[in-house]
N, C-alpha and C positions, 0 to 999 in steps of 0.2 A: 504493500500499500503505500502511495507517495502522499505526504503531508506538505501543505501549502506554506506552513509556518511553524516555528518551534514555539511550544506554549511556555518555555522556560525563559529564553532569552530574547525572544521576539523576532529572531531572524526569519526574513521573508524570502523563501526559496522552495523549489521543489526538493523535498527531503525524503529519502527513502525510509529511514527509520533514526539513524544516528545523526544527530545534529552535527554538521562540520565546524560550528563555532564553539558550542559549549560541551559538545560530546554526549549530551544525554540521549537515551533510547526513548524516542517520543512514544511508542507503544507502552512501554514499562511505566513511563512518567504518567501517562494519563490513566493507566491502571491504577496506579498507587493513589492519584488524587480522586479518583472515583471511590477507592475503598475508604477514603478519609472523608468522603461526603461534600467535596468541594470542586469536584470536577465534573464534566459532562454537562447535560441540560436539565433543568429542573422540571417539574411535572408540566408546567405551562408551556414548555419550549423554549423559557428564556435561559441564555447562558448564565451559569453560575458567576457569582461575584468572585473577583481576584483571578479569573482564568481567561486570557484573551480568547476571541472568538476564532475558531479555526474554520469558518466558512469560506466560501470562494474568495480568492485574493486575485486582483489584476496585476498580472507580471508586466514587466516592461515589454514594449512592441519589439519584434525582430527586425531591425534594419528599416524603420518607418511604417512597419505593418500596424494592423490596428491591436490594441491590447488583447492579451489572451487570458482567459480564466484559468487558473491553476487547476481547477476541479475538473476541466474538460481536457486536460492533457493526457495522452496516454500514459501507461506506467513506465517509469524509467527502466531502461535495460541495465540488468544487474551484471555487466560484464566483469568486474573485478571478483565477484563471487564465483562465476564460471571460470575464470582464469586460476583463481585459488584451488579450486577443485581439480583442474586439468593438471596444474603443477603437483598438486599432492598426489594424485594418481600416478603421474610420471615417476616421482620421487619412489613411491611404494613398488611399482614394477622394477625400478632398477634395483631396489634394495632386495626384493624377492628374488630376482635373477641372480645376483651376488650371492644371497642366502643359500640358493640351491647348489650352486657351485662349491661354496665353502663347506656346507654340510656334507655333500657327497664327498668331496676330498677329505673331509675331518673324519666322518663317521662311516663312510660307505666302503664296501669291500673294494680291494685294490684289483681284483682279477676275478675271472671265472674259470675254473678248470674241472674236469671230470677225469679222475684217475682211472686206469686200467680196469676191466670188469672184475668185481670181486675185492678190490682193494678199497680198504676203509681209512677215513681220516683217524690220526691218533690225537686224542685231547690229553696232553701231558705237558705241563706247564714246566716242569723241570727238565725234562728233554729238550723242549723248545729253547729254553734260555742256554742250555748247554750247547746245542748246536749253533746258536746264534753267537755266543762268545767264541767258539772255535772257529767260526767262518770269518769273524771281523779280523781286518787287518788294517794298519796304517790309520789314515784320517777318513777311510771309507765308511761310512755308515750303513750297516746291513740290518734290515729287519726280517726276522723270521716269520714266514706267513703260514705254512702248513707242512705237515708230516703224514704220510700215507703209507701203509704197509698192507701185504695180503690178508692178514687177519685182524687188523686194528690194533695190534699190540706193539708196544715201544720196544719189547723184547726180542722182536724178530731181526734177523741179519739183512733181509731185503727192505729197502725202503726208498721212497720218493720223497724229496724235501723241496719246497719252494721257499725262495728269498728273494728280497728286493733291495738293491743298491741304490741309495740316494746319489747316485752319480751315473750320467750318461757316458756309456763306454761305446766308442765308435765301432761299428760292425764292419771292419775293413781287414783286408788282407795283412796289413801292417799289425794289427790287434792279434790276428791269428799266428802270425810269426813270430809276435812277443811271447805268445803262451808256449809255442813250440820250443823257443829259446830258453824259457823258464824252466821247461822239464829238462833239457839238456844240461843246463847248469845244475840242477839238482841231481841228475844222474852222476855227472864227473864229480861233485862234491861228495857224495855218499857212496859211490862206486857200486858196481854191479854185485857186490857181495851183499850190500844191505838192500837194494832194491830187487835182487833176483833177476828172474827173466821178464822185464818190464817193458811196456810199449805204450806210446803215447801218440794220438793225432788230434789236429785241430783244423777243422776245415770250415769254410763259410757255407752258410746254408740259410733257410727259411722256416719259421715255425709260425704256422697261422697267417701267413702272408707277411710276416714282419722279419727284417734281417737279423740273423743270429750266427752264433760260432758255436759248432758242435765239437766236443773234446770227447775222446774216449781214451780210458786210461786202464790198463790191466796189468797185475803184478802176480807172479807166482814164485814163491819162495817156500819150500819145504812143503809144509801143509797148509800154508796161506795160499789161496787162489781168490782173489777178489778183482772186481772190475767195477768201473765207474762211467757213467754217461753224464756229461754236463752239458746243457743247453743254455747259452748265454743269449738272452732275447732283448733286442734293442728296444727302447721306449724314447719319448721325446726328452725327458729330463731325468729318467732313472733307467734302471736295467733289471730285468727279472733274471733269476737263475734257477734252473731245474735241475736237481741232482738225483741220479739214480744209482744206489750202490747196492751190490748183492754179489754173492759168492759166484764163482765163475759159472758153474752149471745153472744156477737160477737166473744168473744175468743174460745167458745166452737163451734161456727158455723165455723170458719176459721182455726183452729189450725192444723187439718189434711192437709188442702191445704197448709199451711205454711210448715209443715213438708215435704210434697211432693216436694215442690220447693227446698228444700235444696239439691236434687240430681243433680240440674243444678250448685251447687256452685264448682268453679274451682279457684285454686291459679295460677296466670299467671306470676307474676314477679318472678326472679331468687329466690328461697328460701334461698340460701346460703348467700345473701346478706341483705335481709329484716330484719330489727330489730337489725342490729349490727352496729352501728355506727363507731366502730373502724376497720370495713371492709370495709363498702361502701363508707364512706367519703374520707379515704386515696386512695381508688381505683378511686374514681372520679377524684380528683385533680391529681393524679399520670398520669392518662390518657391524662388530659388536659395539664399537663406539658410536658408529651411524645410527644404530637402533635406540641407543639411549639418547643421543641427540634428537632424534625424530619424537621421542617420547616426551623429552623435555619441552620442545616446541609445541607439540600438541597440547599439552597440559596448560602452557601459557596461553595459547588461543582459547582454550575452554575458560579459563580464568578471566581473560578479557571480555568475553561474551556474557559472563555472569556479572 
């Protein structure tokens, strides 16, 4: 509703509700006056004393035109309110999109993988921590993701483990050659007496359409006969590592099934965030602070309207 004059300060203008001069909300002001018995019209239709009449007011003519009655003017467009709603809607959409990215990266699963038929996931926190500590080296941060065995027991000799390195390893021939050189150096340092009849290969390949390096390692020494398959799978900002370790005979019986299971591997979390603490941690805290700031601004808006 548009008011032709402010009943408090007497400003003559077409006013939506809030007087631009004194800041009073006219609808609330009139309601209060009516409750006090001094506002509105008396029974005989005569305006109450002390309250200026809000009847039709003649506004100044537009460029020489005839005077116009404020009561006959169309309702004023509330563009400011529509703009405010549009801005709030845009801000909330942006915050919701950032929230989805942050929460999926924060709490969502990093990958999807189906182990070979019959293999089960092992839920043993002590084993997981031990494997994570064993696999950590230098400044490279490694996170243990899952462990699978044929019977679901941590006591079995055959196992498939999944880890994630918070570092992007280039899937190139240079990286594969570096791994081969590392094995040769280990062999020369320890000697064939320690490693026995050991062999290792490192070749470029693909896992579920992603570039990868496949490493096979076998060692035979006395009663020891163990083999290892390691798939180093490239991602944007991190690297996934699948390890399959088993005694020689079990390895040869299951290695093709393990390779076939790799076709089910998928990276789920946003790759642009994973493995980059300089990106994901500021984004997480920025999103949280943004939510708090929006809540503070919304509270202030509500208080101002009251």
